[in-house]
C-alpha positions in Angstrom: 93.3 85.5 112.4 95.8 88.3 112.8 96.8 86.9 116.2 97.2 83.4 114.7 99.5 84.8 112.0 101.6 86.6 114.6 101.9 83.7 117.1 101.9 80.5 115.0 104.7 79.0 112.9 102.3 76.5 111.3 98.6 76.6 110.8 96.1 73.8 110.1 92.6 74.4 108.7 90.0 71.8 109.6 86.7 71.0 107.9 84.4 68.3 109.3 87.1 67.3 111.8 89.6 66.6 109.0 92.7 68.6 108.3 92.4 70.1 104.8 95.7 71.9 104.8 98.7 72.6 107.1 101.5 75.0 106.4 103.2 78.3 107.4 101.1 81.5 107.3 103.2 82.9 104.5 103.1 79.8 102.4 99.3 79.5 102.8 98.8 83.0 101.7 101.1 82.6 98.8 99.6 79.3 97.7 96.0 80.6 97.7 96.6 84.1 96.5 95.2 84.8 93.1 95.3 88.6 93.2 95.7 91.6 95.4 94.2 95.1 95.4 95.9 98.5 95.1 93.8 101.6 95.8 95.2 105.0 94.7 93.9 108.5 95.1 95.1 110.8 92.2 94.2 114.1 90.6 91.2 114.1 88.3 93.0 115.5 85.3 95.2 112.3 85.0 92.3 110.1 84.0 93.4 109.6 80.4 96.7 108.1 81.6 94.9 105.4 83.5 93.8 103.7 80.2 97.4 102.4 79.8 97.0 100.4 83.0 94.1 98.3 81.7 96.4 97.0 78.9 98.9 95.5 81.3 98.9 91.7 81.5 98.8 91.5 85.3 95.9 93.9 85.7 92.8 91.8 86.2 90.4 94.6 86.9 90.4 98.4 87.0 87.7 100.6 88.6 87.7 104.3 88.7 85.5 106.3 91.0 85.3 110.1 90.5 84.6 112.7 93.2 84.9 116.5 93.0 88.7 116.7 92.9 90.1 113.2 92.8 89.9 109.8 91.2 89.9 106.7 93.4 91.5 104.0 91.3 91.1 100.4 92.4 93.4 97.9 90.6 93.1 94.2 91.1 96.4 92.6 90.0 98.0 89.2 89.9 100.7 88.5 92.5 103.6 88.6 90.0 106.9 89.8 91.4 107.2 92.7 88.9 103.5 93.8 88.9 103.7 96.6 91.4 106.9 98.1 90.0 105.4 98.0 86.5 102.3 99.7 87.8 104.3 102.5 89.3 106.4 102.8 86.2 103.2 103.5 84.3 102.1 106.0 86.9 105.4 108.0 86.7 104.7 111.7 86.8 101.3 111.3 88.4 101.1 112.7 92.0 99.6 110.0 94.3 97.7 111.4 97.3 96.9 108.1 99.0 97.9 104.5 98.5 96.6 101.3 100.0 97.8 97.8 99.1 95.6 94.9 100.3 97.1 91.5 100.2 95.3 88.3 100.9 94.8 87.5 104.6 94.6 84.2 106.4 90.9 84.9 106.8 90.6 85.1 103.0 92.5 81.8 102.7 90.2 80.2 105.3 87.1 81.3 103.5 88.4 80.2 100.2 89.3 76.7 101.5 86.0 76.2 103.3 83.9 77.7 100.5 82.1 80.1 102.8 
């Protein structure tokens, strides 16, 4: 699907030989995006500050995994335009060792549309 996104201006998804949607890659992802995921790796002693994130309206889910020295924080947030900046405002003063933002892919859209 990555090649499709890079090469095509418009994409049609078919189901049972019928077009179920046709649009640009960006528009399809925007239309069918309900959330995206942010993964952070932070120092363990900042765990208490993470409770503030759960209270934010655009945070749908917060998971924290502990290891010896770090916390892996996984946030599922709504795709509001101010969500990421507000997340980082709440994390001000916390050193972030790693950051991954996973947005919806065309493959995610395809699976959502075809129900598979």
